[in-house]
C-alpha positions in Angstrom: 0.0 0.2 -0.1 1.4 3.2 -1.0 1.4 5.5 2.4 2.0 8.9 0.2 -0.7 9.6 -2.3 -1.3 12.9 -3.4 -4.8 13.3 -5.0 -5.8 16.7 -7.3 -8.2 18.7 -5.4 -11.6 19.7 -6.9 -13.8 22.5 -6.1 -15.6 20.0 -4.0 -13.2 17.9 -2.4 -10.9 15.4 -4.1 -10.9 14.3 -7.8 -13.4 11.2 -7.4 -12.5 9.7 -10.2 -8.7 9.2 -9.5 -10.0 8.1 -5.9 -11.9 5.7 -7.6 -9.2 4.2 -9.8 -6.8 4.4 -6.6 -9.4 2.3 -4.7 -9.6 -0.1 -7.8 -6.0 -0.4 -7.9 -5.5 -1.6 -4.3 -8.4 -3.9 -4.8 -6.6 -5.6 -7.8 -3.3 -5.6 -5.8 -5.4 -6.9 -2.8 -7.0 -9.6 -4.6 -3.5 -10.6 -6.5 -1.8 -10.4 -2.9 -5.0 -12.6 -2.0 -3.8 -14.9 -4.5 -0.4 -15.3 -3.9 -1.2 -15.9 -0.4 -3.7 -18.8 -1.1 -1.4 -20.6 -3.6 1.5 -20.1 -1.2 -0.7 -22.0 1.5 -1.7 -24.2 -0.9 1.9 -25.2 -1.7 2.7 -25.1 2.2 0.1 -27.6 2.9 1.3 -29.7 -0.3 5.1 -29.4 1.1 3.4 -30.4 4.8 1.9 -33.2 3.0 5.0 -34.6 1.2 6.8 -34.1 4.2 4.5 -36.2 6.0 4.5 -38.6 3.4 8.2 -39.0 3.2 8.4 -39.4 7.0 5.9 -42.5 6.5 8.1 -43.8 4.0 11.2 -43.3 6.1 10.0 -44.9 8.8 8.6 -47.9 6.7 12.3 -47.9 5.2 13.8 -48.3 8.4 11.5 -50.8 9.5 12.4 -52.7 6.2 16.4 -52.0 7.2 16.1 -53.4 10.5 14.4 -56.3 9.2 17.0 -56.9 6.6 19.9 -56.3 9.3 18.2 -59.1 11.4 18.4 -61.1 8.3 21.8 -60.6 7.5 23.0 -61.5 11.0 20.8 -64.9 10.6 22.6 -65.4 7.2 26.1 -65.0 8.8 25.1 -67.1 11.7 24.0 -70.1 9.0 27.2 -69.1 7.5 29.4 -69.9 10.4 27.6 -73.0 11.6 27.8 -74.7 7.6 31.5 -73.3 7.9 32.0 -75.2 11.1 30.2 -78.4 10.0 32.4 -78.1 6.4 35.5 -78.1 8.5 33.9 -81.4 10.6 33.5 -83.0 7.1 36.8 -82.1 5.5 38.5 -84.0 8.7 36.4 -86.9 8.4 36.7 -87.1 4.4 41.0 -87.0 5.0 40.2 -90.0 7.7 37.9 -91.8 5.1 40.9 -91.1 2.3 43.7 -92.2 4.8 41.3 -95.8 5.4 41.0 -96.1 1.4 44.8 -95.9 1.1 45.2 -98.3 3.6 42.7 -100.6 2.1 44.7 -100.3 -1.3 47.6 -101.3 0.2 46.4 -104.3 1.8 44.5 -105.5 -1.7 48.3 -104.6 -3.5 49.9 -107.0 -0.5 47.3 -109.7 -0.8 47.6 -109.7 -4.7 51.7 -109.8 -4.1 51.4 -112.4 -2.0 48.9 -114.7 -4.0 51.7 -114.2 -6.9 54.4 -114.9 -4.9 53.1 -118.3 -3.1 52.0 -119.4 -7.0 55.1 -118.8 -8.1 56.7 -120.7 -5.4 54.2 -123.7 -6.1 54.9 -123.9 -9.5 58.6 -124.0 -9.1 58.3 -126.3 -6.3 56.5 -128.6 -8.8 59.5 -128.2 -11.4 62.3 -129.1 -8.9 60.1 -132.0 -7.8 60.0 -133.6 -11.5 63.5 -133.3 -11.8 64.5 -135.0 -8.5 64.6 -138.8 -8.3 61.8 -141.0 -6.7 62.9 -141.5 -3.4 63.2 -137.8 -2.9 59.9 -137.4 -4.9 58.4 -138.9 -1.7 60.0 -136.4 0.4 59.3 -133.9 -1.6 55.5 -134.9 -2.1 55.1 -134.6 1.5 56.7 -131.3 1.4 54.2 -130.7 -1.3 51.6 -131.9 1.0 52.5 -129.6 3.6 53.0 -126.6 0.8 49.2 -127.4 -0.5 48.2 -127.0 3.5 50.1 -123.9 3.7 48.8 -122.7 0.2 45.3 -123.7 1.5 46.1 -121.8 4.9 47.2 -119.0 2.8 43.9 -119.2 0.6 41.8 -119.2 3.9 43.6 -116.3 5.2 43.5 -114.5 1.6 39.8 -115.2 1.9 39.4 -113.9 5.4 41.4 -110.7 4.3 39.2 -110.4 1.3 36.0 -110.8 3.7 37.7 -108.3 6.2 38.0 -105.8 2.9 34.5 -106.4 2.4 33.3 -105.7 5.6 35.4 -102.4 5.7 34.4 -101.2 2.4 30.8 -101.9 3.5 31.4 -100.1 6.7 33.1 -97.1 4.4 30.1 -97.0 2.1 27.8 -96.5 5.1 30.1 -93.6 6.6 30.1 -92.2 2.8 26.5 -92.4 2.8 26.2 -90.6 6.3 28.5 -88.1 5.0 26.0 -87.7 2.1 23.4 -87.5 4.0 24.3 -85.2 7.0 25.8 -83.0 3.7 22.5 -83.0 2.4 20.9 -82.4 5.8 23.1 -79.5 6.1 22.0 -77.6 2.5 
């Protein structure tokens, strides 16, 4: 509002037209100011509403963030327990590998022993053919003893095979148990 307005005077006071124009101008300015104020109020209300919506969204995001942090902690705990279980399984696997290595050695020794005993028997048979009859009887007795030893050795070998078979069965059961525990761990 203008404070220093000077109106022209006329014979009966101020010029009515100028005063009316001034009042009309003030009304227009007032209407424009009210419109700007109303627009500013609407914008302010809109901003407050957006602020409130953002606060709700922020609160929701905080809750989601906290839930995700709890989930991450649970996953870390699960990973830790699975790593411990993996370490245990690695130790058990190394023991099984040692047992399998011992089993392979036993198999090789058994096969070497069989071959050696068979070659000994063949050599004894060849030598016995070249010896005379009197010593042949003695050799036949020795051969019988050798056959008995060979039979005993074959019995022992079959017992070793049964033992190895039992060990293999036990290893298979243990391996199945490991597979089952690994499957359960998953």
